[in-house]
N, C-alpha and C positions, 0 to 999 in steps of 0.2 A: 471356755465354759462360757459363752456368750449368750445368756438366756437361758431358758425361755421365759421365765417369769418376769425378769426386770432386765431386760437387754441393754444394759449400759456398759460401756465400752473402759472397763477398769484399767486395762493395759495401756490405753491412749491417754487416760487420765493421769497416770503414773508417770508416764515418760515425757509429760509436756513440760517444757523447760520454765514456763511461768510458775511451776510447785502446785500445791493442791489448796491453797488458801490463802487469805490476808487478814490480819486481825488488826484492830485500833492499837496503837501503841500503849495505851492506858492497861490494855488487856494482858501485854506480854508478861512473862513471870509469874503468871496465874498457875496456882497450883491444881492440878486436876487429879483424882484417885483413878487408878485403874487396877480393877479388882480380877486377879489372875494374870500370870507370866507365861502363859502358852503363847503360841505364835500370833493369836489375834491380840492379845494384851500388850505384846512387844511390840508389832507393828502399828498400832494405836498410839502406844507411848513413843515410838521412834518419829511418828509422822507429827506429832503434836509437840515435842522438842523441836524438831525443825522449823516449825512455825512459831517458836517463840514462847512457848508454855512450859510449865514446868510438872510433868507427869509424875506422880509417886505409885510406884507399882507395889502391890501387895501378892504375895505368892506363899501358899501354905506348903509346898514342898521344895519344887526345884524348877529353875527357868526351863521352858519348854513343853510343860504340860504333856500331850500326846505325841509330841515329836521327841520321842525319849530313846536315846542310842545307848544302849546300857553295854559297858564295857566287860568282857569275860574277865574274872580275878585273874591274875598273874599271866594274862595273856599279853599279846605285843600290839595293843590297841584294839584286836579283833572286837567287834560290836554285835550286840543283837538288836535289831529295831523293832522295840515292843509296842510302838503304836504306828504312826504312819510310816511305810516304808516303800511305798511306790506310788510315783507322780506322773499323771499323764501330761503331755507337753500341751494340751489346750488348757492347763491351769496357767494361764498367762501373767496373771498377777502376782501368784507365789514365785513363778521362774524370773520375774523382776527382779524379787529380792535375792534369789538364789544367784542369780547373775551377778548383781550388784555387789554381794558378798564374796563374790570370786571363787563360787563351790562348782565342782565337777559333778556330771552325773554319768552313769552308763546305763545301759539297757538291763531291765529287771527280767529275771527269768520266770516269767509266766508259762503256763502250758501251752505249748506248741508254738510259742513265740520264736523269732529268730536267735533270741538269745539263750535259748533254751537247745541243748544238745539233742535231748530226746525227752518224751514224756510218756509215762505210764499210767493208764486208766484201767482200775480194777473194781469192776463192779459186778456183785453175785458170784464172787469167788472167779470170775473171769478176767484174765489179765491181756492187755492190748498194748502194745509197745509201737510207739511211732515218734517220727521225726516231725511229720506234716499231717495234717487232718486227711490227706488221700491215704495214709498209712493204715487208717482204722477202719473197720468193717462200714459198710455201707448205711447202717443205721444211724450212725454218728453224723453223716453228712445229710441224712434225711431231718434228722433233728435241727442241724444248724439251718437248713434251708426253711423248714416250717418256722423257726424263729424269726426270719428274716422277712418271710412272707406274712406272719402274724402282725408284725410291726408296720408293715406297708399298707396292710388292709385295715388295721384297726387304730394307727396312729400317725399316718402320714410320714413315716420313717424318711423315706428319701427326700421328700418335698422339704421336711423341716431341716435335715442336715444341710441340703443347699441353702436355704434361707439363712442358716446360722454361719454358713462360710462366707456367704456375702453381706452378711451383717444388715440383713434387709429386714428393718425393724416391723415394719408394716406387715411384711408376710409371715414373720413369726408370730406377732400378735393373733393375724388373722387364722392361722393354724393351732394356735396353743390355747387360746381363749376359750374356743368351744370345748376343746377336749377336757379342760379343767373341770367343767361344770359335768360333763358327760362321764368322766372317768374319775373323780373325787372318790366316789364310794365303791370303786372297784379294787379288789384286790389284785396282786400280781397273779396269782393262780386262778382266780376267775377269768381274768383276761386271756391266760393261757388256753384254758379249757373252752370258752368260748369263741376262740377264733377259729375260720374254718379250716385254716391250715393244719392246727392240732387236731381239731375234732375228726378230721379225716383219718388219722394215724391211730395206734393204738395208746393203750394206759402206758404202756412199757415207754414208749417215745416221751411221754411227758416225764417220767420217772427219770428217764437218762437225762432229761434237759435239767431235772432239779438236781439230780447227783453232779452233773459235768458242768452245766450252765453254759455260760459264754465269757471269754476274756479272762477272767480270773480264777474260775472255778465254778463248782456247784452253788447254786442260788437258791436252793429249796428252803433255807432257812429265812429268805427274803418273802417266800410266797404268801404270808399272811400281810404283809406291807401294802401300802398303797400304789398302784400302778404308776401313778404320776412321779413316784420316787425313783422307779426304775427307768422310765422315759428321760429323766433329767439326767441320768447317768449317761445313758447309750447315745440322746442325741448329741451330746457334746463331746463324744468319744474319751470319757473319763475312765472307760473301763478298757483301754487298749493302750498299747505302746508306752507303757511304763516304764519309766526310769528311777532309779536309785541313786542317792546322795553319797559320793566317794567320801568316806571318812565319818558318816552319819549325819542325819537329818538335824540332829539336835545341834550341829554348828550354827544353823539358820539363826535361831533365836538368840544363841550365845554370841555370835559375832555382831549381830543387830544391837544387843545389848552393850557391847563394847565398841563399837564404830563411833568415830567422831567425825560426822559428816561435814563437808565444805560449805554447802549450801543450807546455811543455818542461820536464822533470826535470832536476834536479842542476845544470844549465848557468846561467850568469847571461843576463839578457835580452840580446837580440843576437848570441846564438851561433848561427853557420852550420857548415856543412860547411867552407864556404870558410875561415872563421876558425880552426876546428880545425886545418886544414892549412897556415896561412899563405899560404892564396890557391892553392896547387897541389897536386895529388895526388902521391904519391910515384910512382916511376918503375916500369917493367915488373919484374913477377916472374920471376926467374930460377929460384928454387928453393923447393919447399914440403916440408918434413921435420917430424919429431917432435923438439921442442925438449929441451933437456936437463932443464929443468923441467917437462916432461909435456905442455905447450902445443904451439901449431902454430908453427913457427919459418919466417918467410918470408926470403927472402934477393932483394935486388934486382938488377938488372942490373950495379950498380957493386960489388956484393959485401957490402952491408949487410946485416945480420941483424937481425930483431927477433923476439922469442917472445911470441904473443898466446895469450889465454885461448882464443879460438875463431876460425874463418876461415870465410868466405861465399865460395865459389868462383863466381863468374858468368861465367867466361869459357867459350868454346866446349870441351867436354870432350876433342875431339882434341888441345889445347893440352896436356894433362897428361901425354901421354906424347910428344908430337912437339916442343914449343917449351919445355917448362918441366920442370925435373927434379924430378919428383914422387915421394916416397919411395914404392916399391911397398908397403909396409906399411899406408900409410894407407887403403887400399880393399881391400875383400875381392877374391878372384879373380873371382866373378861380376859384381861392380860393375866392373872392369877390362874384362871381356868385354862388359859392356853399353856402355860408354864407347868402345870400340874399334869395336863393331859399329854405332854411330850413322852413319846415312847422310844426308850433307849435301847438299842441293839447290846448284847452281850459278846464278848470277844476273849478269846484266850489264844495264848501262843507259847510254844517252848521250844528253846533252842539248845544245840548242844555245839560246842566246839570240837572239829577233830583235826588231827595230825597234819591231813592234807586233803586235797579234793580226790579222794580215791574212787568215787563215781565215775570219774573219767576213764579208769582202767577198763580195757575192752576184752570182754569174754572171748578168748581164741575159739570157743565151741561154737558161739552163735554169732559173734561179731557184734554183739550189741554191749552198750554201756552197763558197766556193773550195776549202776541205780540211776534213776531218773526222777526229774520233777514227777510227783506221783498224786493222781486224783483218786479217790476211794471212796467206798460207802462204809469203811470201817471207821474206827473212833478217830483215827489221825485225820481224815478227811483230805487236806491239803498238805504236802509235804515238799519244801522248797530247798533247793542246794545252791548255796550263795558260794561261787569262786573267785577268791580274793588274788588269784594268780599263784605261778609257780613259785615255791620257796615260802608259801604264806600257809596257815592253817586256813581250811574250810569251815564253813557254818553250816548246819542243816537246821532249818524250821521243822522240826520233827512233825508238827501239827499247828494248824491254823484254824480254828473253828469259831462259828458265831451261834447265837443263841442257844437251843436246846442242847447242841453240841459241844459249845463252850461250857454249860452248866454241869455237863457230866465231870468235867475236871475241878471244879471249883472247891470242892471240899478237899480235894486230894493234895498231899505235899509233892514238892518238885520231883523226888526220887520216884515216888509211885507213878507220877504222871510219866516219867521217862520209861520206866519199866515196862507199863502198858503200851506206850506208843512202840517201843522196841518190839513187842511182842506182834503187834498188828503188822509193823513193816516186814517182820520175819516170815509173816505167811505170803507175803507179796514177794518177797527176795529171799528164799528159804536157803540159798547158799553164800548170803552174805552177811558177815559178822561187823555190824555196825559198831558193837561195843568196843572191839580192840581197837579204835580209832579214836575213840573220845577222849579228850584232854580236858581238865580242869572241871571246872563247876557249871552244872546247867543252870540256864536262866529261864525263867516262866512269869507270866503275867495272866492275871483274870482282871478285866479292867471293871466290871462290875463290884469285884471285892474291895477295890480303892475306895476308902470313904471320901476322896477329894475329887472324885468321877461319878460312881455309881453306875457305870455303863460306859461303852465304847463310844457310841454315837447315835445320835438321834436317826429315827427311821419312820416316819409317819405311817399311821395306819389308815385305812380307808375312813374317809370323812373328816380327816384332819386338815385339810387344805385351809378352813378358815383361821384355825388355830395358827398356823404356820405362817400365814399372811399376817396376823397380828404381831407375831414376834419379829419377823424381817423389817415390818413397816414403823416398828417402835420409834426409831430413829427420826422418821418423817412425819407421822401421825399420831393423833391422841393423847399429845402430852400438854395440853394447853392447860389443865388445871395446875395451881401452884404447887400441889403436893407430888406433881409428877415430873416438875421441871427439873432439868439438869443431869438427868439419868438415861443413859443409852446402853442398850443390850447389844452385845457382838459375841462372836464365836461360831464355830461351825454348826451347832444347833439352832443357831438362828437363822442359819442360811437356808437357802433352798438345796443345797448339795452339802449335807451333812456327812461326816466320813471322809470329807476330802479337804485337805488343808487350805484350798482355793476359797472355800465358803468362809472359813475362819479370817483370810487376809482380806477379802471383800467385803464382810460384814464390819470389820475394824475401820476400813477407809469410810463407810458409812456413819460410823460413830464419830471419825474426826471431822466429817463435815457437819455433823449435829452439833458437836461442840464448838465449832468455830462460830456456827451461826448464834448458838446461845451466848455466846460472849460479845454479839455484836460485829462479827467479821462476816466474810464471804467468800466465794470462789475466787481463785487468781483469775485476771483478766485473760479472756481467750480461752479458758479451760474450765468449762461447766462443771460442776462436782454433781453426785447423785442427788441432792436436793433440787438442784437447777433443772434437772431433767425428770424430777419425780412425777409431774401432772401428766407429761406425754408417755412415761414408761411404766408407771406402777403397775403392780400385778393387778389381775382382774379381780374385783370384789364379787363374791357370789351373795345371792340375797340369803339373809338369815330365816 
């Protein structure tokens, strides 16, 4: 995910042998607050610890945030990935840590991908079975071709992908910056409708595009969002070639928490985040204020207050006004506006464990798989089949939905959700009795219902580019006032690619660079950090 807004090579930065920065000896051991123990907070804490600082992590629930791998009760370690579950190889900063922690990945069974034995698309009561796109009726190929043509016509897709592959910063900027001004106020649906490719086709083609989408399934729930959000995903292949983490993605933040790195400054061998915390993070943050000594005062839910030299805040920004008593003077009025205007997508998933991957059974009458990865316009929308191998239970994500489709499930208990989902799937697979294969208790999540998140991930609306630039640029700009010093925002909603763990990781690295500078340090020799490159890589600023 190299660019396009801030084309900094985070993967090169991470693998450089000189490390991520240098601190004055007097600064080593300084305590830094980390608000939130998701992947962004844990990466920030891990790297600050390696530099010789003392991160203190506050977490309201459990380490991992939306990297949440929930075990089925009474199972054999079988998991449901409630948050992030599929990761594109272009997430190179994320994969740096996946590889460092020794985690293995396998292809994720997206629709029509090589990892998916078969896909069923059911729209308007018509069912289509396919192993490849060529097996579908011609209208689907027409939609796919119109999408590609619309991207080249209206967004320089082929040229931008070539520039990103070559890491040609000048070319990326030349292509992207004019598009920011042109497309900031354009919705995804508006872009589609105004394209020559789609306007030459029927409304039915646009409906199919919304229901089936590209890459991972239907994207009509994204139609109101800014077209810039969509371009960032597809330019960088973030929606293709996904992989899942064997044993669950939550292992990543937990292994970083427990890891004792060899290349560590100041601390004795064997030091880890876990040892620095006595095994557990601090409890939830209740208040953030300016301390009496000029630092950042953090008060936990039990009323304990400690003042820190700096704080990295990785929780979703709505929490700073809705759940945490955050002193107003800590951020400028424009920053508060940017945080309040952040638009979060809702998301819901429901999983069941089954006795075996029965969907691989072949119907002798048709020669088709008993059940397939399924895209539908029914309540379920997307149904994913997770094969753990012979002799292991299977997992079915009965439904993965966003926004309005997710809100339909919000008020329903898990058993009612499962009942309705099975009813919908029975219309698509009338001869398949999924119920008799279910074992154990279903698992469900609606992220907008969780008070520690209030939504699944940020997705900017048209006209929100200026707000997003303020949030992303916070580590580098606009913190000259004493009241704003020592605070650094990070997390996927601060990034340009929210909803992808890569953005959470890279903004954590931005915050690390900011903390190092705040304490009088700088980048490591020969390894410029994001602040060193800010002047020539900074996201374009639009006029007010």
